[in-house]
C-alpha positions in Angstrom: 10.0 -9.1 4.6 9.3 -7.1 7.7 11.5 -6.1 10.6 9.8 -5.9 14.0 11.8 -4.0 16.6 11.2 -4.0 20.3 13.0 -1.2 22.1 14.6 -1.5 25.5 17.8 -1.8 27.5 19.7 -5.1 27.8 20.5 -6.8 31.1 18.6 -8.0 34.2 18.8 -4.6 35.8 16.4 -3.1 33.2 14.3 -6.2 32.5 11.1 -5.0 34.2 11.5 -1.2 33.5 8.8 0.7 31.9 11.3 1.7 29.2 11.5 -2.0 28.3 7.9 -2.5 27.3 9.1 -2.7 23.7 11.2 -5.7 24.6 8.2 -7.2 26.4 6.1 -6.8 23.2 8.8 -8.5 21.2 8.9 -11.4 23.6 5.1 -11.7 23.4 5.3 -11.8 19.6 8.0 -14.6 19.8 5.8 -16.6 22.2 2.4 -16.1 20.6 3.5 -16.5 17.0 6.1 -19.2 17.4 9.1 -17.4 16.2 12.4 -19.4 16.0 15.3 -19.6 18.4 16.9 -16.4 19.5 20.3 -15.6 17.9 22.8 -12.8 18.0 23.8 -10.6 15.1 24.7 -7.0 14.3 24.5 -5.9 18.0 21.0 -7.4 18.4 19.2 -10.5 19.5 16.8 -11.7 16.7 14.4 -14.4 15.7 13.1 -15.5 12.4 9.4 -16.1 11.9 6.3 -16.1 9.7 3.1 -14.2 10.4 -0.1 -15.4 8.7 -2.2 -12.5 7.2 -5.2 -12.4 4.9 -2.8 -11.8 2.0 -0.8 -14.9 2.9 2.3 -15.5 5.1 4.8 -12.7 5.7 8.4 -13.4 6.6 9.5 -11.4 9.6 12.6 -10.7 11.7 12.0 -9.9 15.3 14.8 -7.8 16.8 15.8 -6.6 20.3 18.8 -4.2 19.9 21.5 -4.8 22.5 23.1 -1.4 22.1 21.2 0.3 24.9 18.2 2.5 24.1 20.1 5.6 23.0 22.0 3.7 20.3 19.2 1.5 19.0 19.6 2.8 15.5 23.0 1.1 15.1 21.5 -2.3 15.3 18.2 -1.5 13.5 20.1 0.2 10.7 22.5 -2.8 10.4 19.6 -5.2 10.1 17.8 -3.0 7.6 20.9 -2.8 5.4 21.9 -6.5 5.7 18.4 -7.8 4.9 17.5 -5.0 2.5 14.4 -4.1 4.4 13.0 -0.6 3.6 11.8 1.7 6.4 8.1 1.3 5.4 8.5 -2.4 6.4 10.0 -1.7 9.8 7.7 -1.6 12.8 9.0 -0.3 16.1 7.4 -1.1 19.5 8.2 1.4 22.3 7.1 3.1 25.5 5.1 6.2 25.0 4.9 8.8 27.8 2.2 10.8 26.1 -0.3 7.9 26.3 -1.9 6.8 29.5 -0.8 3.4 30.8 -2.2 0.5 28.8 -3.2 2.5 25.7 -1.9 1.4 22.3 -1.7 3.6 19.2 -0.3 3.1 15.7 1.7 5.9 14.1 3.3 6.1 10.6 6.4 8.3 10.4 6.6 11.7 12.1 8.7 13.0 14.9 10.3 11.3 17.9 8.7 13.3 20.8 12.1 13.2 22.5 12.3 9.4 22.7 16.0 8.6 22.4 15.5 5.2 20.8 13.4 6.7 18.0 16.0 9.6 17.6 18.7 7.0 17.1 16.6 5.0 14.6 15.5 8.1 12.7 19.2 9.3 12.4 19.9 6.0 10.6 16.8 5.4 8.5 14.9 8.7 8.3 11.4 8.9 9.8 9.3 6.8 7.4 9.0 3.7 9.6 6.0 2.4 11.5 5.5 2.8 15.2 3.4 1.0 17.8 3.2 3.3 20.8 2.6 1.5 24.1 1.4 3.9 26.8 3.2 4.2 30.1 1.9 7.6 31.2 3.7 10.9 31.9 4.4 11.7 35.6 5.6 15.3 34.9 8.8 16.5 33.3 10.9 16.4 36.5 10.1 12.8 37.1 10.4 11.3 33.6 13.9 9.7 34.0 13.0 7.9 37.2 9.6 6.9 35.8 10.9 5.2 32.6 13.8 3.5 34.4 11.7 2.1 37.3 10.0 -1.2 37.3 6.4 -1.9 36.5 4.6 -2.9 39.7 3.2 -6.5 40.1 -0.2 -4.9 39.6 0.9 -3.1 36.4 2.0 -6.4 34.9 -1.6 -7.5 34.8 -2.3 -5.0 32.1 1.2 -5.1 30.5 0.8 -8.9 29.9 -2.7 -8.4 28.4 -1.5 -5.5 26.2 1.6 -7.1 24.8 -0.2 -10.4 24.2 -3.0 -8.5 22.3 -0.4 -6.6 20.3 1.2 -9.9 19.3 -2.0 -11.6 18.3 -3.2 -8.6 16.2 0.1 -7.4 14.6 -1.0 -9.2 11.4 -3.3 -6.3 10.7 -0.5 -3.8 10.6 1.4 -5.9 8.1 -1.5 -5.5 5.6 -2.2 -1.9 6.4 -5.3 -2.4 8.5 -4.0 -0.2 11.3 -7.4 1.0 12.6 -8.5 -2.6 13.0 -5.2 -3.3 14.8 -5.9 -0.6 17.3 -9.6 -1.6 17.7 -8.8 -5.3 18.3 -6.0 -4.5 20.8 -8.3 -2.2 22.8 -11.0 -4.8 22.9 -8.7 -7.5 24.0 -6.7 -5.4 26.5 -8.7 -2.4 27.7 -6.5 0.1 29.6 -6.6 0.0 33.4 -8.1 2.9 35.5 -6.3 6.2 35.0 -3.6 6.5 37.7 -3.7 9.4 40.1 -0.2 10.6 39.2 -0.8 11.0 35.5 0.1 14.4 34.3 -2.9 16.4 33.0 -5.4 13.5 33.6 -6.5 11.1 30.9 -4.9 10.9 27.5 
């Protein structure tokens, strides 16, 4: 069994924030892969589903923690313990400042790069979980908080929708360890938009 975790903040106020692209990825997975009805448990909203892979069907739980970003680990840790899911079978989808908008990269383990949601999860589980990094770009240190907590523009949602849909349609490759193929297929289906003028340090 796998635990797929989209990170974000609950409530209408944050729904379209850049910080909530992990929630958007989770919603795309639910939609594209026909996960079940959303239910509440252990401080999270979750759905049950099955993802078809080349090795056969894989049972999955799709989770959106409702603890606010900084306490995401409380819900993730609760689900991991309750369903006996090891960190290596947990995949976290989140906003990545260090990637330009629209880029997607897979990462296994490692540090948190200051992301509070990852810090909270790592404190509960250790660092040996999988990550799908969804680029939102870095506007410069002094502008980070306003950047992550501001809404995507209507133009941005053109690439956000393409990206999250491509992630959903290709997550099957991550489940069987084909992470390079996952990245390649997502990039083909959802090429990043032009580099924005405000991106710190140019293209990444």
